[in-house]
N, C-alpha and C positions, 0 to 999 in steps of 0.2 A: 550665561545669563540664569537668575532663577526664572519661573515661572512668572512670579510678581512684574519683574523687570519688563517679558516680553509683550506682559495685557496692559501696565502703564506705558509703555518707551514706542510706542508705535506697532501694537496686534493689531491693529484693525487694519491693517495692510496685507492682511491674509483672505481679508474680502471671504468671510467665514459666511455674511450673510443671514439672513432667518431673522427669529428675534431673540439667537444669542446674538449676532454680527450687529444689530441694535445697540443691544445693551453695551457690545466693548465697544462701539465707536462713543457711545455715551459717556463710557469709562477713560478713553483716551482725549476727550475734549473736556469734558472735567480735567484730567491732569495737568492738560497744557493752560486752561485758562487758571487753575493754581500757582503755576511757577509765574504768568505773567500777571497776578493780582497780588501774590506774594501771601498766600495763604497758604503756601505748602507748609510753612514751617509753626505754620497758625491753627490747626485742627485739620485741614483741609488735606487730600491728594497731596504727598513729598514726589517730587520726581525721583525716578527709580533709578538705583544706582546698585551696580554688581563688583558684589563682594568675592565673586567667585574665584576670582584667580583665575578663571579660564582663558584659555586663547585661541583665535579666531576659528581655527582650523576645526577645535573641537565645539565651539559655539554653532559650524553652522551645520546643524539638523536639517536633515529630508521637510522640504514644508510641510507636506500631507501629517507627517509625527508630529511637526510643531503647531497645527492646528488641530490636530485632534487631543494634544495637552490644555491646548487654550481655552476652547469647549468643552472641556474634560471638564476644568475649573472653573467654569462660568457656570455651566449645567450645576456645580456641586453649590455652590452658592447662589444661583436662582431657588434653587428645588428645595435646597435646606434655609434659606430663609420663607419660603412660602407653607414650608410647612410649620415652620416654627412658629406659624399665628394662626394655623390654620384652627387653633380653638379660638383665635378672637384674640390673643394679644403676644410678643413675643419678649421672654422672661431673660433676664441677664443670666441666668445658668445656660439658657439657649446658645446665648450668644456665645460665652464660653467654650460651650463644647464646639459648637461651629469651629471656635479655635484651634481647639485640639484635634479635630479631623486632621488639620492641614500642619505641615514642617513650616511656619512661618517665621522668618529672620526678623528680630522684632523691631528692625525699622521698617518693617511693613506692617506695622499690625494695625496700623492709621489706616495704613489703604484699603485692606482686607474689611474693616469695619463699616467704610465708606462705600465698599461693593455690596458689602450685606443690606443694609441699610436703604443701597438705592436699591435693589431688588426686591426687596422688604415691599418697597413704597411702589413696585411697578405694577400698574392695573390689572397687568392680563393675567389670565388664568394661568394653569402649572403644564396642562398637557400640549403647547405648541412647544416649549424647550427641551420637553422628555421625549416627543417625538422627534424633534429635531437629533439630540443627541443620541438617539436609540438609532436613527440611520446613519451613523458617521461609524456604528460597530456591528459586527454581526450579531444575530437574535443571540440571547441570553449569554453574551461573552462575558467571559471572566474583569472585562475591565467593566461593565456596564454594572455587572455582581457588586466588583468594589466599589463604586458608584452609592450603593444600596446600603453596602456596609455603613460610611460614611452617615448616610441620613440618619439610620439606626442609630447611632452614636449619638447623634444630635437631637433624635428623638428620646431616647432614655437622662436627659439627660434632669427631668426633674424626680427621678427612679422609679422611671418605667414610661411605658410608650402607651400614650393615650389611643381610647377608642378611634378620635377623626384623626387623629397622625398616621394610627396603625391600617385605617381606610386608606389613605393617601400613599401610604409605602407598598400597599397591594395595589393600588392604582399604574403605578410608576410602574410595578416588578409587569405586570402586564402589559404597557406599553411597551417595554426592555425586550417583551419575549417572552419573558421566564413560565413555566406553570407553575400550577398553583403546589406542586409536591417541589418544584424544584424554588418555590419563595418559601415555602415552610421549612426547609432547611436551610435558606438564607437564616431566617429570622430564628431557628436555630441555634444558629451557629453566632449570635446576635448574643443569646441570653450565656451562652461561654460553658464551659467543661465542666463546672459543677452545680448549674441551673439549668442542664438538659439533657436529653436522653443523649448519650453518646452516639447509638445511632441514626435517631435523626442528624446530627450534624454531620454524618457522612452521608447522608441520603439514603441511608440501606433498611436492609428490612433484620428484622431479628431472626427470619426463617433461611436466611440467605446463607451457602458454603461460604467457609472460610477465604477460598482462595476468593470468590466475586466477592467480598468485603473488601481484599486487598488491593484486588486492583483497584477500586473504586475510591477507595484511601486514595493511590496512588497516582489517579486520573486528576483526583482535587488538587493532591499537592503542586502535579505539573501547574496545572491551570493559576495555583492562584501562588505561586514562586515568584517574587518580587520582580526576581531580572525578567522574566518574562511577562508581567502586566505592563513594568515599565516599557521594555518594545513594543507593546502592541496600540502604546497610547498614554500609560497609566503617567501622571506628572511624577517626578521623585520628590516632589514634597508630600505624597502620601504613602510617601511606604514604612511609617514607623505602624499607619490604620492595616498595612497589607501582612506586615509581621506579625502583628497581633491574630489575624487571623489567621495565619498558616499556624501560632500556634496552640491558638482552641481548636484546630484538625489533627495534629501531631496527638494531643494530651487524651481528645476521644479515643483515638486508633489505636493510644496506649493503655486505656480505660478499656476497651472491648479486646485488645490483645492478652491483656494478663486474663481476664474471667473467661476468654478460651483458650487460652493457653498456647495463642498462637504466635508462632518463632520468624 
């Protein structure tokens, strides 16, 4: 079952608690109401269905991992919605960019739109949500970095990150336990290999030895490998974003290797 099926098909039973759990309960409740009053096929949240073809054994994931995946997804939705309205309004391009962050089955697009709108209208600030998701992973976890990458993608929707959005991202990064240096590396990776200093993308200095740069590169590749991220709690629906990040890191290292003659 996809992550959307888990969220809309009784995920409240995972008892995540806190602000994320409260929003999750509202989502599940709305899905039930939509099925009862017949609006599921008329613009409301539709009943989730499983088109994956997986068997019960494959679907029986460890409860803790499933809870992390669900919380991660809800956190991206909430933080993405709140960041999008940080400049006073939410544009269509920001909503479209939000949908690009996920690998969303066509039949779940309407559900995701409802979740985003619900999160956008939620009166609470973003900090409680950021703190709760941060508490579910180690400080400056690669999974939390992937969440930040998704938020950067949304922020770039209108041609660049606005000052208010940049401040928002910096505050979220601080809550997640990232240092200023780590945040700058994440920011550089979002600019892409053609728009940022490749040394910044790898988080290394130009005066470092080749061996140290190679070590830093290999560490980043290990940490950002999609298989490892999924194993540590990132939903598979975010795999395309993770692949994009790894391609940027590889391109930056290739540039440095050619420049220095590293073999």
